[in-house]
GUVEX-79317 format. One record per residue (C-alpha): x, y, z; residue number from 1. Coordinates in pm, 1 decimal. Layout:
N
<x: X&y: Y&z: Z&n: NUM>
...
//
This chain:
294
<x: 9437.3&y: 12374.8&z: 8688.2&n: 1>
<x: 9598.8&y: 12719.0&z: 8663.1&n: 2>
<x: 9528.0&y: 12724.8&z: 8288.6&n: 3>
<x: 9161.9&y: 12641.2&z: 8347.3&n: 4>
<x: 9132.2&y: 12929.0&z: 8594.4&n: 5>
<x: 9281.8&y: 13160.3&z: 8332.7&n: 6>
<x: 9025.1&y: 13047.3&z: 8074.5&n: 7>
<x: 8746.8&y: 13114.5&z: 8322.2&n: 8>
<x: 8869.7&y: 13469.6&z: 8366.0&n: 9>
<x: 8737.5&y: 13553.8&z: 8019.8&n: 10>
<x: 8382.7&y: 13478.3&z: 8129.5&n: 11>
<x: 8434.3&y: 13615.4&z: 8478.8&n: 12>
<x: 8508.5&y: 13963.4&z: 8345.1&n: 13>
<x: 8180.4&y: 13971.9&z: 8155.4&n: 14>
<x: 7965.8&y: 13844.0&z: 8443.1&n: 15>
<x: 7990.2&y: 14144.3&z: 8673.0&n: 16>
<x: 7621.4&y: 14141.6&z: 8757.2&n: 17>
<x: 7370.0&y: 13871.1&z: 8817.3&n: 18>
<x: 7443.4&y: 13553.0&z: 8622.7&n: 19>
<x: 7087.0&y: 13547.8&z: 8488.5&n: 20>
<x: 7094.2&y: 13890.1&z: 8331.2&n: 21>
<x: 7451.6&y: 13881.4&z: 8207.2&n: 22>
<x: 7504.4&y: 13521.0&z: 8092.1&n: 23>
<x: 7272.7&y: 13562.1&z: 7793.2&n: 24>
<x: 7501.8&y: 13834.3&z: 7657.7&n: 25>
<x: 7815.1&y: 13620.7&z: 7673.8&n: 26>
<x: 7909.5&y: 13445.3&z: 7346.7&n: 27>
<x: 7834.1&y: 13072.2&z: 7349.8&n: 28>
<x: 8194.5&y: 12984.0&z: 7268.6&n: 29>
<x: 8316.8&y: 13178.3&z: 7570.0&n: 30>
<x: 8057.2&y: 13005.7&z: 7788.3&n: 31>
<x: 8164.6&y: 12662.3&z: 7665.5&n: 32>
<x: 8534.2&y: 12739.4&z: 7715.7&n: 33>
<x: 8470.3&y: 12856.6&z: 8070.9&n: 34>
<x: 8253.2&y: 12557.4&z: 8157.1&n: 35>
<x: 8489.3&y: 12298.8&z: 8004.7&n: 36>
<x: 8789.4&y: 12457.0&z: 8175.1&n: 37>
<x: 8593.6&y: 12452.0&z: 8500.8&n: 38>
<x: 8529.4&y: 12080.2&z: 8450.8&n: 39>
<x: 8900.9&y: 12024.7&z: 8387.3&n: 40>
<x: 8981.8&y: 12214.3&z: 8706.6&n: 41>
<x: 8729.9&y: 12010.4&z: 8906.8&n: 42>
<x: 8856.9&y: 11671.8&z: 8786.5&n: 43>
<x: 9226.0&y: 11763.4&z: 8804.0&n: 44>
<x: 9196.1&y: 11917.2&z: 9152.3&n: 45>
<x: 9000.3&y: 11620.7&z: 9289.2&n: 46>
<x: 9244.0&y: 11371.6&z: 9139.1&n: 47>
<x: 9544.9&y: 11565.1&z: 9267.8&n: 48>
<x: 9397.0&y: 11585.6&z: 9618.6&n: 49>
<x: 9353.3&y: 11207.8&z: 9631.7&n: 50>
<x: 9699.4&y: 11141.2&z: 9490.4&n: 51>
<x: 9877.7&y: 11389.8&z: 9714.7&n: 52>
<x: 9702.4&y: 11274.9&z: 10032.3&n: 53>
<x: 9778.9&y: 10911.5&z: 9949.2&n: 54>
<x: 10148.6&y: 10982.9&z: 9890.3&n: 55>
<x: 10174.7&y: 11181.2&z: 10214.3&n: 56>
<x: 10001.9&y: 10905.1&z: 10412.6&n: 57>
<x: 10227.5&y: 10637.2&z: 10261.1&n: 58>
<x: 10532.8&y: 10849.6&z: 10330.3&n: 59>
<x: 10437.7&y: 10885.4&z: 10695.6&n: 60>
<x: 10363.6&y: 10513.7&z: 10724.8&n: 61>
<x: 10702.8&y: 10433.3&z: 10572.7&n: 62>
<x: 10860.9&y: 10640.2&z: 10849.3&n: 63>
<x: 10666.9&y: 10448.1&z: 11113.5&n: 64>
<x: 10397.4&y: 10712.3&z: 11168.7&n: 65>
<x: 10085.1&y: 10500.2&z: 11132.1&n: 66>
<x: 9800.5&y: 10749.5&z: 11170.9&n: 67>
<x: 9489.1&y: 10773.9&z: 10948.5&n: 68>
<x: 9566.3&y: 11105.6&z: 10781.2&n: 69>
<x: 9481.9&y: 11019.7&z: 10420.6&n: 70>
<x: 9115.6&y: 11121.4&z: 10413.8&n: 71>
<x: 9144.7&y: 11430.0&z: 10639.9&n: 72>
<x: 9424.7&y: 11550.4&z: 10412.2&n: 73>
<x: 9213.9&y: 11466.0&z: 10107.7&n: 74>
<x: 8915.4&y: 11677.1&z: 10213.6&n: 75>
<x: 9148.3&y: 11954.1&z: 10332.0&n: 76>
<x: 9318.8&y: 11980.6&z: 9991.8&n: 77>
<x: 8982.2&y: 11965.7&z: 9813.3&n: 78>
<x: 8845.8&y: 12251.4&z: 10024.7&n: 79>
<x: 9162.3&y: 12451.0&z: 9951.5&n: 80>
<x: 9100.5&y: 12411.0&z: 9578.2&n: 81>
<x: 8736.1&y: 12507.0&z: 9632.0&n: 82>
<x: 8843.8&y: 12823.6&z: 9816.3&n: 83>
<x: 9091.3&y: 12901.9&z: 9537.7&n: 84>
<x: 8820.2&y: 12873.4&z: 9272.9&n: 85>
<x: 8579.3&y: 13094.0&z: 9466.9&n: 86>
<x: 8852.2&y: 13349.3&z: 9532.9&n: 87>
<x: 8907.7&y: 13412.0&z: 9163.0&n: 88>
<x: 8576.5&y: 13299.7&z: 9008.9&n: 89>
<x: 8315.8&y: 13386.1&z: 9270.3&n: 90>
<x: 8085.2&y: 13547.9&z: 9015.1&n: 91>
<x: 8053.3&y: 13217.5&z: 8832.0&n: 92>
<x: 7918.3&y: 13032.6&z: 9134.5&n: 93>
<x: 7569.7&y: 13163.5&z: 9208.1&n: 94>
<x: 7270.4&y: 12979.5&z: 9351.3&n: 95>
<x: 7490.9&y: 12731.7&z: 9542.8&n: 96>
<x: 7383.9&y: 12370.4&z: 9575.5&n: 97>
<x: 7263.9&y: 12285.7&z: 9927.9&n: 98>
<x: 7487.6&y: 12068.0&z: 10142.2&n: 99>
<x: 7201.0&y: 11875.7&z: 10302.7&n: 100>
<x: 7172.4&y: 11710.7&z: 10641.7&n: 101>
<x: 7092.7&y: 11376.1&z: 10803.1&n: 102>
<x: 6803.3&y: 11326.9&z: 10563.8&n: 103>
<x: 7045.6&y: 11352.9&z: 10272.9&n: 104>
<x: 7285.6&y: 11104.1&z: 10434.6&n: 105>
<x: 7008.0&y: 10851.5&z: 10503.5&n: 106>
<x: 6873.0&y: 10889.8&z: 10151.4&n: 107>
<x: 7218.0&y: 10837.2&z: 9996.9&n: 108>
<x: 7288.4&y: 10529.5&z: 10209.0&n: 109>
<x: 6939.7&y: 10386.8&z: 10157.3&n: 110>
<x: 6951.1&y: 10428.1&z: 9780.0&n: 111>
<x: 7292.7&y: 10261.0&z: 9766.2&n: 112>
<x: 7168.5&y: 9970.7&z: 9979.2&n: 113>
<x: 6890.4&y: 9918.6&z: 9723.9&n: 114>
<x: 7142.3&y: 9942.4&z: 9438.7&n: 115>
<x: 7385.1&y: 9691.0&z: 9589.0&n: 116>
<x: 7116.9&y: 9452.2&z: 9715.2&n: 117>
<x: 6943.1&y: 9437.1&z: 9377.7&n: 118>
<x: 7275.4&y: 9399.7&z: 9194.0&n: 119>
<x: 7408.9&y: 9117.6&z: 9411.5&n: 120>
<x: 7068.4&y: 8946.4&z: 9409.1&n: 121>
<x: 7077.6&y: 8962.1&z: 9031.1&n: 122>
<x: 7426.4&y: 8810.3&z: 9027.1&n: 123>
<x: 7297.0&y: 8529.3&z: 9247.6&n: 124>
<x: 6992.2&y: 8478.4&z: 9026.6&n: 125>
<x: 7202.7&y: 8426.3&z: 8713.1&n: 126>
<x: 7422.5&y: 8185.6&z: 8912.2&n: 127>
<x: 7732.2&y: 8399.7&z: 8870.3&n: 128>
<x: 7771.5&y: 8430.8&z: 9247.0&n: 129>
<x: 7900.5&y: 8112.4&z: 9406.9&n: 130>
<x: 8043.9&y: 8015.1&z: 9745.2&n: 131>
<x: 7881.9&y: 8312.3&z: 9919.4&n: 132>
<x: 7944.2&y: 8218.9&z: 10282.9&n: 133>
<x: 8008.1&y: 8428.5&z: 10595.8&n: 134>
<x: 8370.1&y: 8470.6&z: 10694.1&n: 135>
<x: 8467.4&y: 8497.3&z: 11061.8&n: 136>
<x: 8594.0&y: 8841.5&z: 11164.4&n: 137>
<x: 8792.2&y: 8897.2&z: 11482.9&n: 138>
<x: 8714.2&y: 9189.4&z: 11712.5&n: 139>
<x: 8996.7&y: 9409.0&z: 11589.8&n: 140>
<x: 8898.4&y: 9358.4&z: 11225.6&n: 141>
<x: 8534.1&y: 9428.7&z: 11309.8&n: 142>
<x: 8628.3&y: 9760.4&z: 11468.8&n: 143>
<x: 8829.2&y: 9846.4&z: 11156.9&n: 144>
<x: 8533.8&y: 9763.1&z: 10932.8&n: 145>
<x: 8294.2&y: 9975.7&z: 11139.0&n: 146>
<x: 8518.7&y: 10279.0&z: 11172.1&n: 147>
<x: 8620.9&y: 10240.0&z: 10809.6&n: 148>
<x: 8284.7&y: 10383.4&z: 10711.4&n: 149>
<x: 8376.3&y: 10718.5&z: 10868.0&n: 150>
<x: 8684.6&y: 10747.4&z: 10650.2&n: 151>
<x: 8517.6&y: 10631.2&z: 10328.8&n: 152>
<x: 8239.0&y: 10883.5&z: 10391.7&n: 153>
<x: 8505.6&y: 11155.8&z: 10403.5&n: 154>
<x: 8653.0&y: 10998.4&z: 10090.4&n: 155>
<x: 8315.5&y: 11019.2&z: 9915.8&n: 156>
<x: 8267.3&y: 11379.2&z: 10026.0&n: 157>
<x: 8616.2&y: 11467.8&z: 9901.5&n: 158>
<x: 8546.8&y: 11329.6&z: 9554.2&n: 159>
<x: 8194.9&y: 11466.9&z: 9521.6&n: 160>
<x: 8244.8&y: 11814.6&z: 9667.2&n: 161>
<x: 8402.9&y: 11982.7&z: 9364.7&n: 162>
<x: 8202.6&y: 11771.1&z: 9118.8&n: 163>
<x: 7874.7&y: 11896.7&z: 9261.3&n: 164>
<x: 7955.3&y: 12233.7&z: 9420.4&n: 165>
<x: 8137.4&y: 12365.3&z: 9113.1&n: 166>
<x: 8098.3&y: 12130.5&z: 8816.3&n: 167>
<x: 7733.7&y: 12028.4&z: 8836.3&n: 168>
<x: 7599.3&y: 12361.8&z: 8950.1&n: 169>
<x: 7786.3&y: 12563.9&z: 8685.0&n: 170>
<x: 7657.8&y: 12350.6&z: 8397.5&n: 171>
<x: 7310.3&y: 12361.1&z: 8553.5&n: 172>
<x: 7315.3&y: 12738.9&z: 8584.8&n: 173>
<x: 7388.9&y: 12785.3&z: 8215.6&n: 174>
<x: 7206.8&y: 12495.2&z: 8052.8&n: 175>
<x: 6963.3&y: 12355.9&z: 8306.4&n: 176>
<x: 6932.5&y: 12087.6&z: 8570.6&n: 177>
<x: 6970.9&y: 11786.3&z: 8344.0&n: 178>
<x: 7281.7&y: 11912.4&z: 8167.0&n: 179>
<x: 7431.7&y: 11968.4&z: 8510.4&n: 180>
<x: 7343.9&y: 11614.2&z: 8617.8&n: 181>
<x: 7479.0&y: 11452.0&z: 8301.6&n: 182>
<x: 7795.1&y: 11664.0&z: 8316.1&n: 183>
<x: 7856.7&y: 11553.9&z: 8675.3&n: 184>
<x: 7822.5&y: 11190.8&z: 8563.8&n: 185>
<x: 8077.8&y: 11244.9&z: 8286.7&n: 186>
<x: 8322.1&y: 11418.2&z: 8522.0&n: 187>
<x: 8288.6&y: 11136.8&z: 8774.4&n: 188>
<x: 8362.9&y: 10878.9&z: 8503.6&n: 189>
<x: 8675.7&y: 11068.3&z: 8395.6&n: 190>
<x: 8793.5&y: 11086.5&z: 8756.9&n: 191>
<x: 8731.1&y: 10714.1&z: 8807.2&n: 192>
<x: 8916.0&y: 10631.3&z: 8485.0&n: 193>
<x: 9217.4&y: 10829.8&z: 8606.2&n: 194>
<x: 9205.5&y: 10623.0&z: 8925.8&n: 195>
<x: 9214.5&y: 10293.3&z: 8736.3&n: 196>
<x: 8851.3&y: 10219.1&z: 8648.1&n: 197>
<x: 8925.9&y: 10258.3&z: 8279.2&n: 198>
<x: 8774.6&y: 9951.0&z: 8110.0&n: 199>
<x: 8460.6&y: 10014.3&z: 7898.1&n: 200>
<x: 8218.9&y: 9860.8&z: 8151.1&n: 201>
<x: 8378.0&y: 10054.8&z: 8437.4&n: 202>
<x: 8345.7&y: 10379.3&z: 8239.7&n: 203>
<x: 7980.1&y: 10309.7&z: 8159.0&n: 204>
<x: 7901.7&y: 10221.0&z: 8520.2&n: 205>
<x: 8090.4&y: 10526.1&z: 8644.4&n: 206>
<x: 7879.6&y: 10749.8&z: 8420.8&n: 207>
<x: 7553.3&y: 10588.9&z: 8537.1&n: 208>
<x: 7653.7&y: 10589.1&z: 8904.9&n: 209>
<x: 7779.1&y: 10947.5&z: 8871.0&n: 210>
<x: 7443.7&y: 11051.7&z: 8722.8&n: 211>
<x: 7261.4&y: 10873.1&z: 9006.4&n: 212>
<x: 7466.7&y: 11057.9&z: 9268.0&n: 213>
<x: 7413.0&y: 11388.0&z: 9085.6&n: 214>
<x: 7036.1&y: 11330.1&z: 9096.0&n: 215>
<x: 7059.0&y: 11260.1&z: 9469.5&n: 216>
<x: 7263.0&y: 11577.5&z: 9518.5&n: 217>
<x: 7004.0&y: 11777.8&z: 9325.2&n: 218>
<x: 6720.6&y: 11634.6&z: 9534.9&n: 219>
<x: 6869.6&y: 11635.6&z: 9884.6&n: 220>
<x: 7209.4&y: 11806.2&z: 9876.9&n: 221>
<x: 7570.4&y: 11708.0&z: 9828.5&n: 222>
<x: 7578.0&y: 11492.7&z: 10143.0&n: 223>
<x: 7342.5&y: 11248.2&z: 9969.8&n: 224>
<x: 7597.6&y: 11196.7&z: 9691.2&n: 225>
<x: 7884.7&y: 11175.5&z: 9941.0&n: 226>
<x: 7698.9&y: 10917.4&z: 10150.9&n: 227>
<x: 7612.4&y: 10709.4&z: 9844.7&n: 228>
<x: 7972.2&y: 10714.6&z: 9723.5&n: 229>
<x: 8112.1&y: 10643.7&z: 10068.1&n: 230>
<x: 7870.8&y: 10360.9&z: 10148.0&n: 231>
<x: 7928.5&y: 10197.7&z: 9809.7&n: 232>
<x: 8306.8&y: 10208.4&z: 9862.2&n: 233>
<x: 8272.8&y: 10076.6&z: 10218.1&n: 234>
<x: 8041.2&y: 9790.2&z: 10118.8&n: 235>
<x: 8230.2&y: 9679.0&z: 9807.1&n: 236>
<x: 8588.6&y: 9739.3&z: 9916.3&n: 237>
<x: 8581.3&y: 9686.6&z: 10295.2&n: 238>
<x: 8273.2&y: 9506.8&z: 10426.4&n: 239>
<x: 8192.4&y: 9237.6&z: 10167.6&n: 240>
<x: 8552.3&y: 9110.7&z: 10123.9&n: 241>
<x: 8596.4&y: 9103.6&z: 10504.0&n: 242>
<x: 8261.3&y: 8949.6&z: 10598.7&n: 243>
<x: 8209.9&y: 8695.3&z: 10319.2&n: 244>
<x: 8393.7&y: 8443.6&z: 10107.2&n: 245>
<x: 8254.1&y: 8455.7&z: 9755.4&n: 246>
<x: 8341.8&y: 8404.3&z: 9391.9&n: 247>
<x: 8198.3&y: 8573.0&z: 9083.7&n: 248>
<x: 8212.5&y: 8376.7&z: 8760.8&n: 249>
<x: 8312.0&y: 8586.9&z: 8460.7&n: 250>
<x: 8040.1&y: 8653.0&z: 8205.8&n: 251>
<x: 7851.2&y: 8912.2&z: 8003.5&n: 252>
<x: 7623.6&y: 9016.0&z: 8290.2&n: 253>
<x: 7858.0&y: 8942.4&z: 8581.0&n: 254>
<x: 8168.2&y: 9114.0&z: 8441.5&n: 255>
<x: 8530.0&y: 9005.6&z: 8464.0&n: 256>
<x: 8621.8&y: 9112.2&z: 8818.3&n: 257>
<x: 8530.2&y: 9014.0&z: 9172.4&n: 258>
<x: 8304.1&y: 9314.3&z: 9227.1&n: 259>
<x: 7959.5&y: 9420.8&z: 9114.8&n: 260>
<x: 8094.2&y: 9743.3&z: 8961.5&n: 261>
<x: 8216.7&y: 9553.6&z: 8656.3&n: 262>
<x: 7881.0&y: 9386.3&z: 8593.8&n: 263>
<x: 7609.4&y: 9477.9&z: 8345.6&n: 264>
<x: 7352.8&y: 9411.1&z: 8618.0&n: 265>
<x: 7494.6&y: 9708.3&z: 8809.6&n: 266>
<x: 7441.0&y: 9916.9&z: 8495.7&n: 267>
<x: 7076.4&y: 9812.0&z: 8462.3&n: 268>
<x: 6989.7&y: 9859.2&z: 8830.5&n: 269>
<x: 7164.6&y: 10197.4&z: 8855.8&n: 270>
<x: 6999.2&y: 10315.7&z: 8532.9&n: 271>
<x: 6657.8&y: 10208.6&z: 8666.5&n: 272>
<x: 6716.8&y: 10406.5&z: 8986.3&n: 273>
<x: 6819.9&y: 10708.1&z: 8777.5&n: 274>
<x: 6490.0&y: 10691.0&z: 8590.9&n: 275>
<x: 6284.8&y: 10644.1&z: 8908.0&n: 276>
<x: 6452.9&y: 10925.4&z: 9101.7&n: 277>
<x: 6506.0&y: 11144.0&z: 8798.6&n: 278>
<x: 6141.1&y: 11165.7&z: 8709.2&n: 279>
<x: 6027.6&y: 11202.7&z: 9067.6&n: 280>
<x: 5908.8&y: 11554.4&z: 9143.8&n: 281>
<x: 6022.7&y: 11803.7&z: 9402.7&n: 282>
<x: 6387.4&y: 11859.2&z: 9320.8&n: 283>
<x: 6509.2&y: 12075.7&z: 9607.3&n: 284>
<x: 6791.2&y: 12230.8&z: 9403.0&n: 285>
<x: 6637.9&y: 12462.0&z: 9140.0&n: 286>
<x: 6878.5&y: 12662.5&z: 8927.0&n: 287>
<x: 6782.5&y: 13005.4&z: 8806.0&n: 288>
<x: 6821.4&y: 12879.2&z: 8449.8&n: 289>
<x: 6540.3&y: 12630.2&z: 8502.6&n: 290>
<x: 6311.8&y: 12899.2&z: 8639.2&n: 291>
<x: 6335.9&y: 13107.6&z: 8320.8&n: 292>
<x: 6080.4&y: 13047.3&z: 8047.9&n: 293>
<x: 6265.8&y: 13005.4&z: 7721.0&n: 294>
//
């Protein structure tokens, strides 16, 4: 992370004015080095924040201090890395991506509901989903499931903040909206692979889902991506396993795991949503690069 900040300094020194008027005079190689090193910083910082907060939370739990500190620590460390980047590379981050509001949250959740519903319906249609029956949940578990969404939303925000606020917007500023979106998808896939989602189908689905969240962030703000990520994690990791007994048969379209994220149907549905949302008009986030006539 320190090395990536040092690489960015080369571009930072040459961008003393507006990024529009100065960026064109910076050699392409120097631009690429700065952008790639920024991507490395974003992924490494986000991964470190998750790892450090997890280790601290486990350490406290081992000592008998059972308090939910993992996600607050996670977002706190992420924001510290964001502040550090802006402190030394503020000139690189112009035209900031909007954060969004309740509309962004509802859009992110709603889009993810469509994604998961269509994916699980597809798994049922190909008869890969069997024994899908409700499972009784006691009151204490139900409370945990409900309040779990708050923490996974913070988790989603922690992982998307640097990806969108630094990674996506920097690539978009230099090379346009779509390069920014695709770069955010690639960075998300690398982050997911570092966290264990490293099989080919997981990598493909991480890229597609990352692109989908980047499109949502570009349309409604970063909270749309955070809500989509958080709701997906909550539904797949917390709610479905707690509320239902089910079994997924292994196969080409259903994948090899007991989750929809390893299925080819997830790929197809997420890609379809990318196309639908991607070609819809009225992107709220317009970079200065896209406003220039080349």
